[in-house]
C-alpha positions, 0 to 999 in steps of 0.5 A, a space after each residue: 452366393 452363400 457367404 459362409 459354409 460350416 462343415 462338420 465331419 463327424 463319426 459317432 458324435 452323439 454325446 456333444 453333437 447337439 450342443 455343438 450344432 446349437 452353438 452354430 445355429 445361434 450365431 448372430 451372423 446368419 448368412 451361412 450353411 451348415 453341412 454335416 458329413 456323417 462317416 457311417 456313424 453307428 450311434 444317434 448321430 444321424 437321428 440328431 442331424 436329421 432332426 436339426 435339418 428338419 428344423 433349420 433350412 440352412 442345414 444339410 446332412 450327408 452320410 458316407 456308406 463306409 467310414 472313410 477316415 477323418 481326413 478324407 471326411 474333412 475334405 469331403 465336407 469341404 467339397 460339398 460346401 459352397 460358401 465364399 468362406 469356409 469353416 470346419 467345425 467339430 461335433 464336440 466343440 462350442 462357439 461363442 455366438 459372435 464368432 462368425 460375425 467377428 471373423 467375417 468382419 476381419 476377412 472383409 476388412 483385411 484382404 491379405 488375411 486368408 484365415 481368421 480365428 479367435 483365441 481358444 479356451 479349453 473345456 472339459 466334458 461338463 463345459 467347465 473351463 480347464 484353461 486358456 490357450 495361447 496359440 501365438 499365431 497372429 501371423 502378420 509378417 510381410 514375407 511368406 517364408 517368415 510366416 511359414 517358419 514362425 508357424 512351424 516353430 510355434 504351433 502346439 495344439 492345432 486350433 487354427 485350422 478350425 478358423 474361417 478360411 477363404 475358400 478360394 485359397 483353401 481350394 488351392 492347397 492339398 487339404 488334409 492328408 491321411 497322416 498324423 500332423 497333416 492339419 499342421 501341414 495344411 496351416 503351413 501351406 495356408 501361411 504361404 498364401 497370406 496372413 493369419 489374424 487372431 481375434 483377441 477374444 476367447 470365442 472358441 471352446 475346445 473340449 477335451 474328453 476321452 473320446 476325442 481324437 487328440 486325447 491319446 496321441 501315443 495310442 497307435 491303434 486309436 490314431 490308425 482308427 481315426 486316420 485310416 480305419 480300413 488299414 489301406 496303407 502302412 500307418 507310419 513314417 509320419 515325420 517323413 510324410 509331413 516333410 513331403 507335404 511341406 515341400 509340396 506346399 512350398 512348391 505349389 505356393 504362389 510366391 517368388 523363387 527367393 521366398 521358396 528358396 528361404 522356405 526350403 532352406 528353413 526345412 533343410 535346417 529342420 530336417 537336420 534337427 529331426 535326423 534322429 527321429 527320421 532315421 528311426 522311422 526308416 528303421 521301423 519301416 524296414 523292420 515292418 517290410 522284413 516282418 511282412 516278407 517273413 510272414 508271407 513266406 510262412 
């Protein structure tokens, strides 16, 4: 069995894809497969991927007939992978050559750790350092409810879901949903299954540039194109959807009733804190429904 699978879900990633793939292929740990799942790109993504596939037998390339949205493509590349440990990667970020070796070493040594990832450095389009980022998600708490609440209280930039994850655990989650913030929901669910380990070295380089999905979270159309390019559903109610995802995560988690109760009680407190935003989402949804009914009558 292959030890590590690395999946790159990509759409029109030609600008940085080659750099990203090179940083993976040059890892000091070599027992891995690299899968590229192309979301119907219209640039040179396919050409670059096939060129690397021809030169390295560890690489496999797949192409979706249509753009199924980024979350679905993340999940598809996971389903295509076969490794004991799984890592999602992106078409624009870079990895230190020792990242896989050090991450595998932790997971082999620490059976209670379900996710291992290093500290993050933020870089610009020219690979210049912007800043160092502290996630503060070295979740070693004994009780799952404490890891769960600490993650949700602490998380800022979502880097940890690009760490190395035990496939067996990841396969028991809801994976990444089609709503904004679903990567955080996934991490919260994983924290109920086991501990997170942060390697205290800056081995992951996250690139910020205008084409990245995280560049402008306030641009609704941009986010819609990323999550749901075919407009299959109303793009809204994201806070409500995240709460539903978190409630489901607690329900599915392999933890005792006491820990589930503590987790649900914590979510109840958060729900009260967010009641204004939750009410606003309901109001916006009602406006959308009324406007749709009105237009259908015109």
